[in-house]
N, C-alpha and C positions, 0 to 999 in steps of 0.2 A: 503493500499500500504506499510505498514512499514516493511513489511518482505516478502521475496519469498518463504518462505515455503509453504505456503498454495496453490500457483499456481504451484509449482512444484509437489506436492502431488497430486493435482487433474489430472494434466497431467499423473503423474505416473499411477495413478487409471484407467484413460481413457485406456491407452495402455495395463494394465492389464485385464481389461474388454474385449476389442478387442481381446486379446490372449485366454482368457479363458472361457468366456462365449459361444462363437459358439461350443465350445467343449461340455458344459452342455446341450447346446440346440438340439443337435444332436437327442437325444432319447426322446425329448419333442415335443408337438405340438406347432406350430407356435402361437404366440399370436395377436389375431386381436386387432389392435388399430385405427379403422378408426377415431372414434370422436376425439380420443386423437390428432391424428395428424392434423385433421383439426385444433382444437384450437391451437395447439403448433406453427403452421405455421403462424397463423395469430396473435399470440402473438409477434412471430418474425418480422412479418411486422410492427407492433406498435412500438416495440423497435427500430428498424432501421429507422423508418420514424421519432421518437424523434429524435434520433442522428443526423440525415440528416438535419432535420429543424433547430437545435439547432446551429449546427456547419456554416451553411450558414448564419442564421440571426445575429449570434455574430460576424462571421469573418468579414462581409459586414459592420457591424455597427462600427467594427476597423478600417476599412479601410486595412484589411490584402491583402498583395501583395502575387499573385500566383506564383511570381518568387523566392523571398526569404523574408521570414518571420521569423525572431528570435523569439524566446520564451520569453514573459514576464511573470516574477514570481510575479507580483503584484496581489492585490485583488480587481483589476477592476472587476466590474460587469460582463462585457461582456467577460473578460479573464477566471473569475471562472465558467461562463457558457460554455464557451469551454472546459475547465479541466474537468467538471462534464460530459460532453457529450463523451469526450474521455474515461473517466471511465466507462461509459454504454456502450462504444464499446468494452472495454476490457472485461467487464462482459458478452457482447453478445456472446464472442467466447466462452465463458464457457457454455453457454445454448445452443448453438450451436452444440455442443459435442452429444448432444441427437440426433442428426441426425443417428449418427453410433448405438447409443442405441437402436434405435427404428428398423432399419435395421435387427440388430442382433436378436431383440426379436421376429420379424418377420421371421426369418430365411431366409433372402435376403443377405447373405453373399456374392453373387457375386457383390453387391453394393459397399461394403467395399474394394474398390480398393486402391493401394499403394496412389494414388494422394489424393483419400480421406482422409484416416488416416494422411499422411503426412500434409496436409492442417490444418486439425482440432487440431492435436497434437502440431503446431508450432506456430499458430496465437495466441493463450492465452497466453504462455510464453512471446513471442516476443512483444505483446502488454503490458505485464507487465512492460517491460522496457521504453517502451514510455511512460506509463502514470505516471510512477515512476519518470523519470528525464527530460522528454520533453511535458509535458501536455499542448501543445498550439504550437504555431508557426508553421512551417513546416508539424508538425504531422497533422495537420487538414484536409491538402488535401486528404491523402490517406484513412482516416477514413471516411470523407465525401462522396467520390466516391463509397468506398466500401459499405456504409450503403445503398446510394442509388440503387445500383444495388441488393443488398439483399431485399430492398422493393420489386422490380419487381419479383426477384427470388422465396421469399417465397410466394408473390401472386399466381405466378404460382403452386409451390408446393400446397398451400393451395386448390386451385380449382381443381388441379389433384386429391386431396385426397378425394373430395367429390363422386367421382365415375367415371367408365367408361363414362357414359352418358353425362359428360362434356367435353370429349375429343375433341369435336367440337369446344371448345372455346380456345382450346390449341396449335393452329397452329403455334404460333409464337416462339416455342421452341429454334429452330436454331438462331433465332436473339437475343434470352437471352444469348446463348453461345457466339455470336459474341461479345455483349457487355460485358461479362466478359475477353474476350480476349482484348479488347479495353481498358478495366480499367487497366490491368497490364502493357500495353505498355505505357499508359497516366501517370501510377506511375514512371515508368521507366524513361521517359524522363523529366518529373518534378523533379526528384532527379538529373538526369544527368544535366540538364541547371543550377539548384542550386549551383552545384559544380564549375561552371565556372563565377558565379557572384562574383565579388570581393565585399568583406567584408560582406559575408552572414555568420552572427553570429550564425550559428547552426551546432550541431557536425557533422564535415565532417564524422568520421567514421560509424555514423548512416544512411548518405546517402549510402555509399557503402554497408552496410548490407542489406539495403532496396532494393538496386538496385539487389545484388547478390541473395536474396530470392525471390524477384518479376521476374526474369530471370527463376529461376528453376520450378516456379508455371507456368509462361508462357510455358515452354518447354513441360511441362506435359499437360497442357490444349491442346496445340497445338497437341501432340499425340493422345489424346481423340479425339479432332475434326476430325483429319485425319482419324482415324479409324471409327469412329461413324457416319461419314456424307460422307467425299469424297471417302473413299474406300468402304463404303457401298452402296454409290450410283452408283459407278463404278461396282461394282459385281451384282447390281440389273440390270442395263444395258445390262451386258455382259451374264448373266445367266438367265435373263427373271424373277427374284424375285425370284429364286429357293431356296434362303437361308432365305425367310421370313422377308424381310426387312420392317418396318412398315412404316406409312405414315410420321411419323415425325421424320424418319431418325434413329431409334433405330435399333441397331442389335440383332435381337431376337436370334438367333442361335450362336452368337460369344460371345467371352470372354471379349469383351471390355466393361468397365465400368468407369464412371467418376462421378463427382461431380452433374453433370446435368443430370443424369439418375435417379434421385431420386423419380420422377414421377410415373414410371414403377412400383416400388414396393408400391406405395402409392394408386394406382389404386386396388390393391387387385388381380393382375393378377398372 
């Protein structure tokens, strides 16, 4: 964490990959990565499970406040565990850039939406700031909730990557999307209420930055949810399913793609 150059270079390389490699893949066969995807998703499950449990256990042991928790820069055992868990959370955002890499190598470019790239290209540098200056305190809440959601999310994607025969176990996709929306709302509310608590010794500008960023992600996810579920269901009812909407709410013939549609590409369809 001593310098910001590695984080910015990796983010720049990610964006360069997104821009250049799809053009290279146009004249090449898609790369089949079934077993790689299964392993990758369950590795992500383990990383996020470690982060979530470490943050929950350590914050509980320290009696962390869910209303206002200042950062402690001591070398207390549990404070260090929280700092290390937050570093793993930052690192996981680098690992998760592979989501996009796998889409592009498999020529699933319609999955690489603005929402997808925006999310992956911003979370890594944003959490560099968090771990560099506030590796504890209020920072624990957002990371703990997000890693918990990612345990569920990557479990879903891991099962989906096993093949179409596992589709019957994936009926709960819509609820996963709802959980993601709930986490953004919870993060915004948590930051807003902290701003009105008198004497909360946590950088105010970081609260506002989190609120602004979470709000942009929330709007993009709501747009995805509207098109992928509400609009698709309405179209199915009025046109008798003429547009080929699938059982779990995907719009097969449309152009709407988001973070939660990864499983379609991972099923080898």
